[in-house]
C-alpha positions as CSV (number, residue, x, y, z in Angstrom):
1,Q,0.0,-0.1,0.0
2,A,2.7,2.3,0.9
3,L,4.6,1.9,-2.6
4,A,1.1,2.3,-4.3
5,D,0.8,5.5,-2.6
6,I,4.2,6.9,-3.7
7,L,3.5,5.8,-7.3
8,A,-0.1,7.4,-7.3
9,G,1.4,10.5,-6.1
10,D,-0.8,10.3,-2.8
11,V,2.3,11.0,-0.8
12,N,5.7,12.3,-1.1
13,P,8.6,10.4,0.1
14,S,11.0,13.2,0.6
15,G,12.7,13.9,3.9
16,R,11.5,16.3,6.5
17,M,13.3,18.3,8.9
18,P,13.4,16.7,12.4
19,V,13.7,20.1,14.3
20,T,12.7,23.8,14.2
21,T,15.0,26.1,13.0
22,P,14.8,29.9,13.9
23,K,15.1,33.0,11.7
24,R,17.5,34.6,14.3
25,A,19.7,33.1,17.1
26,E,17.4,35.6,19.4
27,D,14.3,33.8,18.6
28,Y,15.4,30.5,19.9
29,L,16.2,31.4,23.5
30,P,15.0,34.0,26.0
31,K,17.5,36.7,27.1
32,G,19.5,36.0,30.2
33,I,18.4,32.0,30.4
34,N,20.8,30.1,32.5
35,L,21.4,27.0,30.3
36,Q,23.1,25.0,33.3
37,P,20.9,25.8,36.3
38,W,22.4,23.1,38.3
39,V,25.7,24.9,38.2
40,A,24.1,27.8,40.3
41,E,25.0,28.5,44.1
42,T,22.5,25.9,45.1
43,A,23.5,22.5,46.0
44,D,20.6,20.8,44.2
45,P,21.8,18.7,41.3
46,A,18.4,18.5,39.7
47,P,18.0,20.8,36.7
48,S,15.2,22.8,36.5
49,Y,14.2,25.1,33.5
50,P,12.1,28.0,34.2
51,Y,12.0,29.1,30.8
52,S,10.7,27.7,27.6
53,H,13.0,27.4,24.8
54,G,13.4,25.9,21.3
55,F,10.2,25.3,19.5
56,K,8.0,25.5,22.8
57,H,9.4,29.2,23.3
58,M,8.7,30.2,19.6
59,W,5.4,28.9,20.0
60,E,4.4,30.7,23.1
61,H,5.8,33.7,21.9
62,T,4.3,33.5,18.5
63,I,7.7,33.9,16.7
64,E,7.6,32.4,13.1
65,P,10.4,30.0,12.6
66,R,12.6,29.9,9.3
67,F,11.8,26.0,9.0
68,P,9.2,24.4,11.1
69,F,9.3,20.7,12.5
70,G,8.4,18.5,9.5
71,W,9.1,20.9,6.8
72,G,10.4,19.8,3.8
73,L,10.6,20.0,-0.1
74,S,10.5,17.4,-2.8
75,Y,13.3,17.6,-5.4
76,S,11.4,15.0,-7.7
77,T,8.3,15.3,-9.9
78,F,5.9,12.5,-10.7
79,D,4.3,12.4,-14.4
80,F,2.4,9.6,-15.9
81,G,2.0,8.5,-19.7
82,A,-1.0,6.9,-21.1
83,P,-1.4,3.3,-19.8
84,T,-1.3,0.5,-22.4
85,V,-3.0,-2.8,-21.8
86,S,-1.9,-6.2,-23.0
87,I,-3.9,-9.4,-22.6
88,A,-2.3,-12.9,-23.0
89,S,-3.7,-16.5,-22.9
90,L,-1.9,-19.6,-22.5
91,D,-3.4,-23.0,-21.4
92,G,-6.7,-21.2,-20.4
93,I,-5.0,-18.8,-17.9
94,T,-5.4,-15.2,-18.9
95,E,-2.9,-12.6,-18.0
96,L,-3.5,-8.9,-18.1
97,T,-0.5,-6.5,-18.0
98,V,-0.9,-2.8,-17.7
99,S,2.2,-0.6,-18.4
100,V,2.5,3.3,-17.9
101,Q,5.6,5.2,-18.7
């Protein structure tokens, strides 16, 4: 079924972005964020992130990314010629072949 969907042009088999890419570096993290909060004055080794970052930060602040998660283009096109049908019979068995360029 997957191959039929690709050949029929119902899906595009190209790759997609696994991450969200910001337009500017400033769009990805809020200013003044401590990326290593466990290295603070406190002896608590458990990290805690009081700020959103990455895609979540951009989503919460309605920042439009350069390339969102799942974005991608296809570098191929699909075009089909007119189908041809041939019928062959041998020993009472009929074979139907459909060809498409």
